[in-house]
C-alpha positions as CSV (number, residue, x, y, z in Angstrom):
1,M,-7.9,-20.9,-8.2
2,S,-5.3,-19.1,-10.3
3,R,-5.0,-15.3,-9.9
4,A,-7.9,-15.1,-7.4
5,L,-7.8,-13.7,-3.9
6,I,-6.6,-16.3,-1.4
7,L,-7.0,-15.6,2.3
8,A,-3.5,-16.0,3.7
9,A,-2.8,-17.7,7.0
10,V,-1.1,-14.5,7.9
11,A,-2.8,-12.0,10.3
12,F,-1.9,-8.9,8.5
13,A,-2.9,-9.0,4.8
14,C,-4.5,-10.4,1.8
15,V,-2.8,-12.6,-0.6
16,L,-3.4,-12.4,-4.3
17,A,-2.5,-15.4,-6.3
18,P,0.7,-16.4,-8.1
19,A,2.8,-15.8,-11.2
20,S,6.4,-15.7,-12.2
21,V,9.5,-13.5,-11.6
22,S,12.0,-11.1,-13.2
23,A,13.4,-7.6,-13.0
24,Q,16.3,-5.8,-11.3
25,T,17.0,-3.6,-8.4
26,S,18.5,-0.2,-7.9
27,S,19.3,2.0,-5.0
28,A,17.7,5.3,-4.2
29,P,19.4,8.4,-5.7
30,A,21.5,10.1,-3.0
31,H,19.6,13.4,-3.4
32,H,16.2,12.0,-2.5
33,T,15.2,12.5,1.1
34,A,12.0,11.1,2.5
35,R,10.0,12.1,5.5
36,P,9.9,8.9,7.6
37,A,6.4,7.5,8.3
38,T,7.3,7.5,12.0
39,G,7.5,11.3,11.9
40,D,3.7,11.8,11.8
41,P,2.0,11.1,15.1
42,T,-1.5,11.1,13.5
43,L,-0.7,7.6,12.1
44,F,-0.9,6.3,15.7
45,H,-4.5,7.6,15.9
46,P,-6.4,6.1,13.0
47,S,-9.7,7.7,14.2
48,L,-8.1,11.0,12.9
49,L,-7.6,9.7,9.4
50,K,-11.0,10.9,8.3
51,A,-10.4,13.8,5.9
52,K,-12.6,13.6,2.8
53,A,-10.5,13.4,-0.4
54,P,-10.9,15.8,-3.4
55,D,-13.1,14.5,-6.2
56,V,-9.9,13.9,-8.2
57,Y,-6.3,14.0,-6.9
58,E,-2.9,13.0,-8.0
59,V,-0.2,11.3,-6.0
60,K,3.5,11.2,-7.1
61,F,5.5,8.3,-5.9
62,T,9.3,8.7,-5.9
63,T,10.9,5.3,-5.7
64,T,14.3,3.6,-5.9
65,K,13.4,2.7,-9.5
66,G,12.0,6.1,-10.6
67,D,8.8,8.1,-10.4
68,F,5.2,7.3,-11.2
69,V,1.9,9.2,-10.7
70,I,-1.5,7.8,-9.7
71,Q,-4.7,9.7,-10.4
72,V,-7.5,8.9,-7.9
73,T,-11.1,9.4,-8.8
74,R,-13.2,9.5,-5.6
75,A,-16.4,8.5,-7.4
76,W,-14.9,5.1,-8.3
77,A,-14.6,4.0,-4.7
78,P,-15.1,6.9,-2.1
79,L,-14.1,5.1,1.0
80,G,-10.9,3.7,-0.5
81,A,-10.1,7.0,-2.1
82,D,-10.5,8.7,1.3
83,R,-8.3,6.2,3.1
84,F,-5.6,6.4,0.5
85,Y,-5.7,10.2,0.6
86,N,-5.3,10.2,4.4
87,L,-2.4,7.8,4.3
88,V,-0.5,9.8,1.7
89,K,-1.3,13.1,3.4
90,H,0.3,11.8,6.6
91,H,3.3,10.3,4.9
92,Y,2.4,6.7,5.6
93,F,3.9,5.3,2.4
94,N,7.3,6.8,2.8
95,N,10.0,4.1,3.0
96,N,7.4,1.3,2.3
97,S,8.9,-1.6,0.3
98,F,7.2,-3.2,-2.7
99,F,7.2,-6.5,-1.0
100,R,5.2,-8.5,-3.5
101,V,5.9,-8.1,-7.2
102,V,4.5,-10.8,-9.4
103,P,5.0,-10.0,-13.1
104,G,1.8,-10.0,-15.1
105,F,-0.2,-9.9,-12.0
106,V,0.4,-7.4,-9.2
107,V,2.7,-5.0,-7.3
108,Q,1.7,-5.0,-3.7
109,F,2.7,-2.6,-0.9
110,G,1.4,-0.8,2.2
111,L,3.1,-2.3,5.2
112,S,5.0,0.3,7.2
113,P,8.7,0.0,7.9
114,S,7.7,0.9,11.5
115,P,6.3,-2.1,13.6
116,A,4.6,0.4,15.9
117,I,2.7,2.0,13.1
118,N,1.7,-1.4,11.8
119,K,0.3,-2.3,15.2
120,A,-1.5,1.0,15.4
121,L,-3.3,0.5,12.1
122,Q,-3.8,-3.2,12.2
123,N,-7.5,-3.1,13.0
124,A,-8.3,0.3,11.3
125,T,-10.6,-1.3,8.7
126,I,-12.9,0.5,6.3
127,A,-16.1,-0.8,4.8
128,D,-16.2,-2.1,1.3
129,D,-17.0,0.0,-1.7
130,P,-19.1,-1.2,-4.6
131,V,-16.9,-2.3,-7.6
132,T,-17.5,0.3,-10.3
133,Q,-14.3,-0.1,-12.4
134,S,-12.5,-3.2,-13.6
135,N,-9.1,-4.3,-12.3
136,R,-7.3,-3.6,-15.6
137,V,-3.6,-2.9,-16.1
138,G,-2.4,0.1,-14.1
139,T,-5.4,0.3,-11.7
140,I,-4.8,0.6,-7.9
141,T,-7.0,-1.3,-5.5
142,F,-7.0,-2.0,-1.8
143,A,-6.1,-5.6,-0.8
144,T,-8.5,-7.4,1.5
145,S,-8.7,-10.6,3.6
146,G,-12.5,-10.7,3.5
147,P,-15.6,-8.4,3.6
148,N,-15.0,-4.9,5.1
149,S,-11.3,-5.7,6.0
150,R,-9.4,-3.0,4.0
151,T,-6.7,-1.2,6.0
152,T,-3.4,0.0,4.4
153,Q,-2.3,-2.5,1.8
154,V,-2.8,-1.8,-1.9
155,F,-1.9,-3.4,-5.2
156,I,-1.3,-2.1,-8.7
157,S,-2.4,-4.5,-11.5
158,L,0.3,-5.5,-13.9
159,G,-2.1,-7.5,-16.0
160,D,-5.8,-8.0,-16.7
161,N,-7.2,-8.8,-13.3
162,S,-10.8,-8.5,-14.2
163,S,-11.4,-11.8,-12.5
164,L,-11.0,-10.0,-9.2
165,D,-14.0,-7.6,-10.0
166,S,-16.6,-10.2,-8.9
167,Q,-14.7,-10.8,-5.7
168,G,-15.2,-7.3,-4.4
169,F,-11.9,-5.6,-5.3
170,A,-12.8,-2.0,-6.0
171,P,-10.2,0.1,-7.9
172,F,-10.0,3.7,-6.8
173,G,-7.3,5.1,-9.1
174,Q,-5.1,4.5,-12.1
175,V,-1.4,5.0,-12.9
176,T,-1.2,7.9,-15.4
177,S,2.5,8.1,-15.9
178,G,5.5,6.0,-15.0
179,M,3.8,2.6,-15.6
180,D,7.2,1.5,-17.1
181,V,8.7,2.2,-13.6
182,V,6.0,0.0,-11.9
183,Q,6.6,-2.8,-14.4
184,Q,10.4,-2.8,-13.6
185,L,10.2,-3.0,-9.8
186,F,12.4,-5.8,-8.4
187,S,10.6,-9.2,-8.6
188,G,13.5,-11.5,-8.1
189,Y,12.3,-13.1,-4.9
190,G,9.1,-14.4,-6.4
191,D,5.8,-14.5,-4.7
192,L,4.9,-14.7,-1.0
193,P,6.0,-17.9,0.7
194,E,2.5,-19.2,1.1
195,M,2.1,-18.8,-2.7
196,G,5.3,-20.9,-3.3
197,G,7.7,-18.0,-3.7
198,N,10.7,-16.8,-1.8
199,G,9.4,-13.4,-0.9
200,P,8.9,-11.9,2.5
201,R,6.3,-12.9,5.0
202,E,3.7,-10.3,5.6
203,D,3.4,-11.1,9.3
204,A,7.2,-10.7,9.7
205,I,7.1,-7.3,7.9
206,A,4.3,-6.1,10.1
207,A,6.1,-7.3,13.3
208,Q,9.7,-6.4,12.4
209,G,9.4,-3.8,9.8
210,K,12.4,-2.4,7.8
211,Q,14.9,-4.4,9.8
212,Y,13.5,-7.7,8.6
213,L,13.4,-6.6,5.0
214,D,16.8,-5.0,4.9
215,K,18.4,-8.1,6.4
216,N,16.6,-10.7,4.3
217,F,15.4,-9.0,1.2
218,P,17.9,-6.2,0.5
219,K,17.1,-6.0,-3.3
220,L,13.5,-4.9,-2.9
221,D,12.6,-1.6,-4.4
222,S,10.9,0.9,-2.1
223,I,9.1,4.2,-1.9
224,V,11.3,7.2,-1.1
225,S,8.3,9.5,-0.8
226,A,4.7,9.8,-1.8
227,S,3.0,13.2,-2.0
228,I,-0.2,14.7,-3.2
229,I,0.7,17.0,-6.2
230,S,-2.8,18.0,-7.3
231,P,-4.7,19.6,-5.9
232,V,-2.1,20.8,-3.4
233,P,-3.4,20.0,0.1
234,A,-3.1,22.2,3.2
235,S,-0.3,21.2,5.5
236,P,-1.6,18.7,8.1
237,S,-0.9,19.5,11.7
238,H,1.8,17.4,13.3
239,T,0.7,18.0,16.8
240,A,0.2,14.7,18.6
241,P,-3.2,14.3,20.0
242,K,-3.4,14.0,23.8
243,K,-3.6,10.5,25.1
244,P,-6.8,9.5,26.8
245,A,-6.2,9.1,30.5
246,A,-7.2,5.4,30.5
247,A,-5.7,3.5,27.8
248,S,-4.0,3.4,24.4
249,G,-6.2,2.6,21.6
250,A,-3.7,1.3,19.1
251,A,-5.4,0.1,16.0
252,S,-3.6,-1.9,13.3
253,P,-2.3,-2.2,9.6
254,G,-2.8,-5.0,7.6
255,K,-4.9,-6.5,5.1
256,S,-5.5,-3.8,2.9
């Protein structure tokens, strides 16, 4: 089924159906400096990613192609809005690559350049939200591999994806500026391999991170930094929680 969600034979993410290719790459401006995702120890403890998001908030993405802003409306999909808020607040998206760009369909991202963080968040799923908005151009939605499987991966719709509404994909925000930047992200590798493209494998990104992408897909655009610009949040504590005496409870990234 064209442009429908297809459950990938990959352990870490959902796959959204095919389309064609185009675009160009660019490198990050030298003056941009990102806080690496690996710098926030909270990301290794998904049980702490529980802050309630503001009713409406804005996130600015500085990328290797330019800037864009997403406005999130919590009432659209509260659980998704809260998860996205916590990921941004703790710098999860910094240095993420836009690993799947299918013109007219989606831009997908949300796998960390750090394999350790990917492993920690792999099973940190959130329950589904009811679909209250359509997957129209510019909306942002969590990807999924089935019911109640959203974790960290999201996609921005590049076309009318209203066919995804009935499949449970619940948009939680909308690109309000810089959609031209989103439309120009590098798409030259085509779709994911399981969709017949030459793009990266999600399981390989999860397991090998930035090293895999830099070696095999050097032209991909990426996020330099993502930050909440409205309302301005209080600075999160970066004190690592104490480890339980018994074991490590690493959760994991993935499908979403």
